[in-house]
N, C-alpha and C positions, 0 to 999 in steps of 0.2 A: 504798556498794553500792546499786544500784537496787532500789526496792521493786517488788512485783508490780503495784501500781497504775500506776507510771510505765512499766513494761514494756508493760502492756496499752495505755496511752495512746499510746506510741510506735508500737506495732504497728498501731493504728487509723489513725494518721497515715500510715504507710507504705502500708497497704492503700488508703487514699483517694487518695494520689498515684499509686500504680500503676494504679488503676482509671481515673484521668484520662488517663494516658499510653496505656494499653491501649485506650481507647475512641476514640483519634484526637483527643484534645483537645476532645471534645464539649462540655466545660464552658466552653471558650473560644470555639469556633467550630463551627457546624454547617452543613455544605454542603447547600443545598437540592437536591433531585433535580429533574431535568427531567421535566415531566409532559406526555405527548403529548395533543393535543386529541382525537384519535380513536384507537380501538384499531388498532394496526398502524402508526401514524405513526412515522417514524424521525427526523424533524426537528421541533424545537419552536421556535416563534417567540419571539424575545426582545423583550419589550415594555417592560421596564425599562431606560431608557438607561444606568443605572449598570452593567448587566451586559453591555453591548456591548463588543467588543474595540476597541482602537485600530487602525484600518486603515492600518498602515504596511507598505509593500512593500519587501522587502530585495533584490529582483533587478531586472534591467534592463527598461526600458520596452518595447524592441523585441520581446523574447521573449514578453511578455504579449500584445502586439497580434497577433503571429503566431499564438499559440495561440487567441486569441479568434476570429480569422479562420478558423482551421481548424474550430472548433466551428460557426461560422456556415455554413460549407460543408455541414456535417452536417445542420443544420436545413433547409437548402434542398433537400437530397436526400431526407430522411426526414421524413414529415409526421405520424407517430404513434409513440408509445413502443413499442419492441419488447421491452422487458426486464422488464415487470411492475411497475415503480415507479408508484405513484399516491399523490398527496397533493393536496388541494384547492389550486388556484392554480398548480400546477406543470405546466401543459399545455405542449406543444411550442411553441405560439405565444407563451405567456407567457415561456418561457425564451429564445426567440429575441429578443423585444422587450427582455428584461432585458439580454442581451448587447449589443444595439445601443445602448441607453441608457447602459450602463456604458462602452462603448468611446468614445462621444462625450464623456462627462464626463471620462474618464481622459485623453484627449488634451488637453482644454481646461484641466484643473486645472494650476496652476503650482507647487504646493507640496504636501508631504505633508499638511499641515493642511487645505488646501483640498480635497484628495481625501477625507479623512476626513469632513469636513463634508458634502461632496456625497453620499457614500454614506449617511450617517445620515439625511439629508433626503429622499433619493429612493428608497431601497430598504428593503424589509422584510428582516430578518436572521433566519435560522433556524439553530439549533445542532443538530449531530448528537447523538443521545441517548447515544452511546457504549455502554459496558458497564453494563447494569443502570441505565440512565437517569442515570449520573453525569457524562456529558459527556466522559469520557476516551476519546480515540482513540489507538490504537497506530499510530505511523507507522514504516514501513520504506521502503527504497529498492530500485529495480531499474534495470537498464541493459541495454545491448546489448553482449555480449562479442564480442571478435574472437579467433578461435582458428585455428591452423594446421590444415589438413586436406587430404584427398585424395579425388578422385572414385572411386578404386579402392582396395581394401584392400591394405595393405603390412604389413611387419613393424612399422613405426612407427605407422601409422594403422590401428587395428583396431576402433574403436568407432563404430558407425553412428548417424546420425539417420535416421528413417524417414518416408516419406510415408504418407498415409492408405491402408490396404489396400482392395482391391476389395470384400471382404466386411464392411466396417466398418458397424456399427450400434451404438447405445448401448443398454445398457452393453456394451462390448467386453470382451475378456479382461483380467484383472488383470496388473500388471507381472510378477509371478512366473510366471504362465501364459505370457505373451508370451515371456519370456526363456528359461525352462526348456524350452519346447516349440518355440522358434525359429519362432514363428508369422509373423514379418514378413519372412522370407527373400524376397528379390526386390524389396523395397520400399525399399531403401537409397537415400538421397540423396547422402550424403557421409560420410566416415570421419574420426574425430578420434583424437588421441593417447591421451586419458584417458577412462575410463568416467565419472569425476566431471565432467569437462568436458561430456560429452554429457548428463549429468543436469542440470547447471546451466543449459544452454541450454533444457532443458525447463522449468525453473523460471522463467527470464526470459521465455520465450515467443518469442524471436527471437534472431538472431545473424548475425555476418558470419564467413565462412570464407575464410581466405587459403590459396590453393592453391600448390603448389610453383612454378608458373609466375609467381606474383605476382598473378595474377588473383584477384578476390574474387567469391564468390557469396553471396547474401543469402537467409536462410531466415526464414520467418515462421510463426506459429501457423496450423495447419489444422484441428485438432480435438483433443479429449481423449477418453479412454476412458469417461468417465462415472462413474468411481468416486470416492469421497471422497479429498481430498488430505490427506496426512499429512506434516508438515514434519519432515525429518530433523534440522534444527537443534533443533526443539522436543523431539524424541526424545533428542537428546544432553543437553539440559538435564534432562529427566525422569530420564534414566539417570545424572545427576550427572557427566557427562563434561566438560561446559562449564558454568560458572556462568551463570545467565540474564543478569546484567549484562555478561558478556563475550561474549555470542553475537553475533558478526559473521561476515560471509562469510570474511574473512581467517582468523579463528580456526577456522572450520569446515573450510576447506581445509587449514590447518596440522594440524588434528587427524587428518584422514584421510591426510595425507602421512606422519604418524608412526604411524598405526594402519591401514594399507592393508587388512589382513586383515578389518577390521570393516565395510568399505564395503558389500559385497554384502548383508550381513544388514540394514543400515539401509535401503538402497535398496528392498529387497523389502518393507519395512513400509509403503511408500507405494504403494497400489494404482493410483493414477492414472498414466496414461501419455499423453504429448503427441506428436502427429503434426505434421509440418511440410510446408511447400510452398516451392518456390523462388519468390522474388518479384523484381521488377525495380526495386526502390527500396532505397536504402541506409538511409534513415531509416525505422525501423519504424513501422507504423500500429497504432493502438489498436483496441479492440474495436468502436468506432463507425465505423471505416473512414477515419480521418484521421491524418496524421502526428502523432506525439507530440513534445513540445518539452521539452528539459531544464529541470527545476525549475518547469515550468508545467503539465505533464500529470500527472494522478493516476489511479491505478487504484483503483476501489472496487467494491463489490457493486452492480451496476446494478438489482437488484430492490429496493434500499432507498434509493438516491440517484439524482438525476436525471441521465441521460446527457447529456453535452454542456454541462451547467450550469456556472456560475462559482461558485467557492467561495473561502474565505479560510482558510488553514491557519496555526495558531499552534502551533509545535513548541517545547515548553518544556524538558523534561528527562525523564529516566527516571521511571517511575511512582513517586511519593513513597510513603514509608512512612506508615502511618496517622497518626502523630504529627507528620509534617513538613508541616503545612498551609501553612506560610509558603513552601514551595517549589512550591506548586501554580501560582503565577503567576511562576515564575522566568524569567530572561532566556533568550532563544533566538531562533529565526528566525520571521518571519511573512511571508507572501507569498500572492498570488492564484494560484489553480490552476484548470484546466479539467478537468472530469470526463470523460475521454476513453478510459479503458481499464479492464480488469478483470483478474482473475487467479485461479488455482486456490485460493490461500490467502485470498482477499479475499471472505469470505462472511458479513459481519456489519456492523452500523452502527458498530462499534468499531474498524474497520481502514481504513487508507489507505496506498497504496504510491506513492511519489513517483518519477517517472522522472528519471534523472540524465544520460543521454546514452550515447555510444558509446565503447568502448575501455577500457583498463586503469584509468585514473584515475577514470573515471566508475563503473566497477564497484567499485573500491576505496571510493570515497566512498559509493556506494549501499549497499554491504555493511556500512558502519559506522553507518548510520542505524538505530537501534533505540530510539526515544524515544516519549514520550507528549505529547499536546497536545490541541488542540481544533480542530474543523472546522465552519465556518459556510457556509451557502449564501445567496446573494442572490436576491431576487425584486423586480422593479420594482413600486413602489406604484401 
């Protein structure tokens, strides 16, 4: 039979072990926080070579060159930052010179190792501060859906997308006010089969509509109502309808297919409304006015990251539990991206949205990206 002394000793050992696990294995490893140089900085320069990522690109060379050229077109047309981002060194001219230098070296390098060495030697590397300066960036995906639709309302096609109304000014009415008071009558562009489809195009910001004749029309973002964005996926997680680790576009659609009576109540909790315009290009354009490229264009908050700049994304895994420090550098994808778009839900230095392309497969793949990683920006030395 155990004595009281032994019981107390064992209890102390248990408490000690529990405190280690509960504190994120701080006794074994403490992750240093990123410290901005100036108040308000959202990128921190990496000066210790041991903390640099290995610059390995997992996607094809042609797509990156195309995306770089699109950003260079932007810098030729626009000579000053329109979005409010400011950090020392990240001028429009510096960003353009960074792209030109990177492109030249990228074409010249004959191996992944040569490219890695070229970047380390010729570029300053800045890491996004993430959430609370921990460097974690939450990556999701978006794409361009293709839906069947009609230019006129029918029994099958009843849910419209709207153009910007003549009385538009920010802030406009909320989603509930718009729908309950039918404020956009006469501004319809096209009609879709599903109310959820019409909403999802608002989230993606663009779409292709296939008419009964087989012709397609292309719609792009025109404006938003100016109200805060609330993610219905996040609401489903908060309400414990979908576990956070299972939150994907496919599961969201499946949930509302099975609980269609709940759709309206969730949609009305997002006050932001998106207006569209008919465009004459099939490939959508990002917020900086250039075409977006699958797996090369990223949407970020343009007030905290440099528009048009080149970045390096390391997508690792879902956010680790505090004690899983060994998973912080888990295997995943790494690739260069151009900062060419923005979105309603992208309003923090801890978020990035990767463009996947057009059509069902792209939308499926984009909807399944819900992971964490790191994001680095390059600046020519």
